[in-house]
Structure formats: C-alpha cells, structure tokens
DRENKOLLUM-878219 format. One record per residue (C-alpha): residue in three letters; residue number from 1; x negated, y negated, z. Coordinates in steps of 0.05 Angstrom, whole numbers, plus 5000, padded with zeros to 4 digits. Example, Ala and Ser with C-alpha at 12.3 -4.5 7.8 and 13.67 -1.06 7.14 Angstrom:
2
+------+------+------+------+------+
: resn : resi :   xx :   yy :   zz :
+------+------+------+------+------+
:  ala :    1 : 4754 : 5090 : 5156 :
:  ser :    2 : 4727 : 5021 : 5143 :
+------+------+------+------+------+
END
This chain:
190
+------+------+------+------+------+
: resn : resi :   xx :   yy :   zz :
+------+------+------+------+------+
:  unk :    1 : 5000 : 5000 : 5000 :
:  unk :    2 : 4976 : 4930 : 4984 :
:  unk :    3 : 4949 : 4891 : 5044 :
:  unk :    4 : 4997 : 4833 : 5033 :
:  unk :    5 : 5056 : 4881 : 5029 :
:  unk :    6 : 5034 : 4914 : 5093 :
:  unk :    7 : 5027 : 4846 : 5128 :
:  unk :    8 : 5095 : 4823 : 5101 :
:  unk :    9 : 5130 : 4886 : 5123 :
:  unk :   10 : 5097 : 4884 : 5192 :
:  unk :   11 : 5118 : 4812 : 5199 :
:  unk :   12 : 5191 : 4830 : 5183 :
:  unk :   13 : 5189 : 4891 : 5229 :
:  unk :   14 : 5163 : 4847 : 5286 :
:  unk :   15 : 5216 : 4794 : 5273 :
:  unk :   16 : 5270 : 4846 : 5271 :
:  unk :   17 : 5248 : 4878 : 5336 :
:  unk :   18 : 5244 : 4810 : 5369 :
:  unk :   19 : 5314 : 4794 : 5343 :
:  unk :   20 : 5339 : 4862 : 5369 :
:  unk :   21 : 5313 : 4848 : 5439 :
:  unk :   22 : 5343 : 4778 : 5438 :
:  unk :   23 : 5411 : 4802 : 5413 :
:  unk :   24 : 5415 : 4857 : 5466 :
:  unk :   25 : 5399 : 4807 : 5521 :
:  unk :   26 : 5468 : 4779 : 5512 :
:  unk :   27 : 5513 : 4821 : 5556 :
:  unk :   28 : 5570 : 4775 : 5537 :
:  unk :   29 : 5555 : 4748 : 5467 :
:  unk :   30 : 5614 : 4700 : 5471 :
:  unk :   31 : 5577 : 4661 : 5525 :
:  unk :   32 : 5521 : 4648 : 5475 :
:  unk :   33 : 5557 : 4651 : 5409 :
:  unk :   34 : 5515 : 4602 : 5369 :
:  unk :   35 : 5448 : 4635 : 5387 :
:  unk :   36 : 5478 : 4705 : 5375 :
:  unk :   37 : 5501 : 4684 : 5305 :
:  unk :   38 : 5433 : 4651 : 5292 :
:  unk :   39 : 5398 : 4717 : 5308 :
:  unk :   40 : 5447 : 4755 : 5264 :
:  unk :   41 : 5434 : 4705 : 5208 :
:  unk :   42 : 5358 : 4712 : 5215 :
:  unk :   43 : 5363 : 4788 : 5208 :
:  unk :   44 : 5407 : 4779 : 5147 :
:  unk :   45 : 5357 : 4730 : 5118 :
:  unk :   46 : 5303 : 4782 : 5123 :
:  unk :   47 : 5347 : 4835 : 5091 :
:  unk :   48 : 5368 : 4793 : 5031 :
:  unk :   49 : 5295 : 4775 : 5017 :
:  unk :   50 : 5273 : 4848 : 5019 :
:  unk :   51 : 5332 : 4867 : 4974 :
:  unk :   52 : 5311 : 4812 : 4926 :
:  unk :   53 : 5240 : 4839 : 4924 :
:  unk :   54 : 5265 : 4910 : 4912 :
:  unk :   55 : 5301 : 4887 : 4849 :
:  unk :   56 : 5235 : 4865 : 4819 :
:  unk :   57 : 5206 : 4923 : 4780 :
:  unk :   58 : 5143 : 4884 : 4761 :
:  unk :   59 : 5100 : 4899 : 4822 :
:  unk :   60 : 5051 : 4843 : 4805 :
:  unk :   61 : 5108 : 4793 : 4807 :
:  unk :   62 : 5133 : 4824 : 4872 :
:  unk :   63 : 5064 : 4817 : 4902 :
:  unk :   64 : 5060 : 4745 : 4880 :
:  unk :   65 : 5124 : 4729 : 4918 :
:  unk :   66 : 5101 : 4767 : 4979 :
:  unk :   67 : 5035 : 4729 : 4977 :
:  unk :   68 : 5074 : 4663 : 4971 :
:  unk :   69 : 5110 : 4680 : 5036 :
:  unk :   70 : 5045 : 4694 : 5072 :
:  unk :   71 : 5017 : 4628 : 5046 :
:  unk :   72 : 5079 : 4590 : 5072 :
:  unk :   73 : 5102 : 4574 : 5001 :
:  unk :   74 : 5172 : 4576 : 4972 :
:  unk :   75 : 5188 : 4632 : 4924 :
:  unk :   76 : 5185 : 4607 : 4853 :
:  unk :   77 : 5200 : 4649 : 4791 :
:  unk :   78 : 5186 : 4636 : 4718 :
:  unk :   79 : 5241 : 4610 : 4673 :
:  unk :   80 : 5251 : 4632 : 4601 :
:  unk :   81 : 5217 : 4567 : 4580 :
:  unk :   82 : 5154 : 4583 : 4620 :
:  unk :   83 : 5167 : 4535 : 4677 :
:  unk :   84 : 5180 : 4554 : 4749 :
:  unk :   85 : 5242 : 4545 : 4791 :
:  unk :   86 : 5256 : 4558 : 4865 :
:  unk :   87 : 5291 : 4623 : 4884 :
:  unk :   88 : 5354 : 4601 : 4922 :
:  unk :   89 : 5386 : 4633 : 4982 :
:  unk :   90 : 5450 : 4634 : 4941 :
:  unk :   91 : 5421 : 4680 : 4887 :
:  unk :   92 : 5390 : 4726 : 4940 :
:  unk :   93 : 5456 : 4730 : 4977 :
:  unk :   94 : 5494 : 4743 : 4911 :
:  unk :   95 : 5446 : 4799 : 4894 :
:  unk :   96 : 5452 : 4830 : 4963 :
:  unk :   97 : 5528 : 4823 : 4958 :
:  unk :   98 : 5527 : 4869 : 4897 :
:  unk :   99 : 5494 : 4923 : 4939 :
:  unk :  100 : 5526 : 4913 : 5007 :
:  unk :  101 : 5594 : 4882 : 4994 :
:  unk :  102 : 5595 : 4844 : 5060 :
:  unk :  103 : 5532 : 4803 : 5058 :
:  unk :  104 : 5563 : 4739 : 5031 :
:  unk :  105 : 5616 : 4733 : 5085 :
:  unk :  106 : 5569 : 4747 : 5143 :
:  unk :  107 : 5517 : 4700 : 5113 :
:  unk :  108 : 5566 : 4643 : 5104 :
:  unk :  109 : 5597 : 4652 : 5173 :
:  unk :  110 : 5528 : 4656 : 5205 :
:  unk :  111 : 5503 : 4594 : 5168 :
:  unk :  112 : 5560 : 4554 : 5198 :
:  unk :  113 : 5531 : 4570 : 5267 :
:  unk :  114 : 5458 : 4557 : 5247 :
:  unk :  115 : 5473 : 4488 : 5219 :
:  unk :  116 : 5510 : 4439 : 5263 :
:  unk :  117 : 5582 : 4444 : 5242 :
:  unk :  118 : 5653 : 4445 : 5266 :
:  unk :  119 : 5643 : 4519 : 5281 :
:  unk :  120 : 5605 : 4497 : 5343 :
:  unk :  121 : 5671 : 4473 : 5371 :
:  unk :  122 : 5690 : 4546 : 5379 :
:  unk :  123 : 5713 : 4536 : 5451 :
:  unk :  124 : 5768 : 4489 : 5426 :
:  unk :  125 : 5782 : 4517 : 5356 :
:  unk :  126 : 5775 : 4586 : 5326 :
:  unk :  127 : 5724 : 4580 : 5269 :
:  unk :  128 : 5749 : 4646 : 5240 :
:  unk :  129 : 5811 : 4606 : 5221 :
:  unk :  130 : 5767 : 4561 : 5178 :
:  unk :  131 : 5750 : 4617 : 5130 :
:  unk :  132 : 5794 : 4629 : 5069 :
:  unk :  133 : 5844 : 4686 : 5074 :
:  unk :  134 : 5801 : 4728 : 5027 :
:  unk :  135 : 5738 : 4716 : 5069 :
:  unk :  136 : 5775 : 4733 : 5134 :
:  unk :  137 : 5801 : 4797 : 5103 :
:  unk :  138 : 5732 : 4815 : 5077 :
:  unk :  139 : 5701 : 4805 : 5146 :
:  unk :  140 : 5757 : 4843 : 5180 :
:  unk :  141 : 5754 : 4900 : 5130 :
:  unk :  142 : 5680 : 4910 : 5138 :
:  unk :  143 : 5680 : 4902 : 5214 :
:  unk :  144 : 5737 : 4953 : 5220 :
:  unk :  145 : 5704 : 5001 : 5171 :
:  unk :  146 : 5635 : 5000 : 5203 :
:  unk :  147 : 5649 : 4978 : 5275 :
:  unk :  148 : 5720 : 4999 : 5292 :
:  unk :  149 : 5750 : 4930 : 5300 :
:  unk :  150 : 5772 : 4877 : 5315 :
:  unk :  151 : 5842 : 4902 : 5326 :
:  unk :  152 : 5878 : 4836 : 5314 :
:  unk :  153 : 5886 : 4806 : 5244 :
:  unk :  154 : 5871 : 4737 : 5274 :
:  unk :  155 : 5817 : 4751 : 5326 :
:  unk :  156 : 5789 : 4696 : 5369 :
:  unk :  157 : 5714 : 4686 : 5375 :
:  unk :  158 : 5712 : 4724 : 5441 :
:  unk :  159 : 5739 : 4786 : 5407 :
:  unk :  160 : 5692 : 4778 : 5347 :
:  unk :  161 : 5632 : 4767 : 5392 :
:  unk :  162 : 5642 : 4836 : 5423 :
:  unk :  163 : 5622 : 4866 : 5357 :
:  unk :  164 : 5560 : 4823 : 5343 :
:  unk :  165 : 5509 : 4872 : 5373 :
:  unk :  166 : 5538 : 4927 : 5329 :
:  unk :  167 : 5538 : 4883 : 5267 :
:  unk :  168 : 5466 : 4865 : 5283 :
:  unk :  169 : 5447 : 4939 : 5290 :
:  unk :  170 : 5479 : 4954 : 5222 :
:  unk :  171 : 5440 : 4899 : 5188 :
:  unk :  172 : 5376 : 4918 : 5224 :
:  unk :  173 : 5383 : 4992 : 5205 :
:  unk :  174 : 5395 : 4973 : 5132 :
:  unk :  175 : 5335 : 4927 : 5135 :
:  unk :  176 : 5291 : 4984 : 5161 :
:  unk :  177 : 5312 : 5028 : 5103 :
:  unk :  178 : 5298 : 4974 : 5052 :
:  unk :  179 : 5230 : 4960 : 5083 :
:  unk :  180 : 5212 : 5033 : 5076 :
:  unk :  181 : 5227 : 5029 : 5002 :
:  unk :  182 : 5187 : 4965 : 4996 :
:  unk :  183 : 5128 : 4996 : 5032 :
:  unk :  184 : 5129 : 5055 : 4984 :
:  unk :  185 : 5129 : 5007 : 4924 :
:  unk :  186 : 5198 : 5030 : 4901 :
:  unk :  187 : 5249 : 4988 : 4863 :
:  unk :  188 : 5324 : 4987 : 4869 :
:  unk :  189 : 5365 : 4955 : 4815 :
:  unk :  190 : 5435 : 4929 : 4832 :
+------+------+------+------+------+
END
C-alpha cells in the first residue's frame, strides 16, 4: 500500500475512533444534540470522501487527491478543457447517495446543526418539522429499517436523539468497510 494511502486511512481510522468515543460519552444525546449531530456529520464527511475516492479507477489520480488532503489542500479535479475545479461536498454526497440511499438526508440534517441555524432552537421548535415531507419520510424509513424506530411519524428531537449512537455506528461500520477497500487499492463504481 502507498505510504500516503496508509497515512490517510490511519488518519480516518483515528478520527472515527475519536468520534466513536465522543458519541458514546453522551448517555442522553438530547442533552447535547448539536455536538452529537456534529460528530455524526464528521463521520459522514469521512465516509463520503472515501466513497468518492473508491469511484476513481485511476489510482494515480486517487493518490494525487489523497496527497492533497495530507498537504492541507482542497481536492481539485481536471475539467474536460484541461483546467481544474474544486470537488464539492454536494457532488461527493450525491455520489454516496447513489450507493447508500440515506446519505443526503443525514448530511443535510447534520449540516444544519454544524452551521449556526434555526435548528439550534430545537428546545423551542422541532427541526425535524423543517424538513420537506419527502426528506422526513426518507429519514424515518432508513431509521426504521436500520435502527427500529422512531415509532412516531412526527418524532421530536428527544426521540430522534435516542437513535443517534446507532446511526453513528452504522455510518462508522460502513466507513470501516470502505476504508478496507481503499487500503487494498480497490475501486467501486456507483
């Protein structure tokens, strides 16, 4: 395995383990909802980046992006006209959405807690209500399918927060699997 790939994967493994310890420190995630969602969002950020890398079959290009991360640089990819453009979170999320089916909803909901927004007023208003009906149904469907709940069609944040450690574990387990593929130099096309 390439040294940069090893360093990159180790960095993500370490971040994930740190996130796992932090998430499981919250015996009542509702009491620390914003930090819990921020941790969830960090784990998802790692996963979408690894998924993006796995879609690149040109291993030289993949190594270039990994090296960019280790140098503190943004990911930039060549355009058909030979110039470079930044890789956006949106395109990485869209790509992961094709594989996972739930990535977009969790990412969007998590971002609302990372960036200062009206979602931080969750003690007075239920931010779940701020999602479109389709997004709410998507989140509920995946949470029920993978985590057994929430039971209510219109859960409050306290009920949703009970599932955050399980949602984190699901993302983290998927991330581990994808990292193993990356470490072996495999590719996965969506």
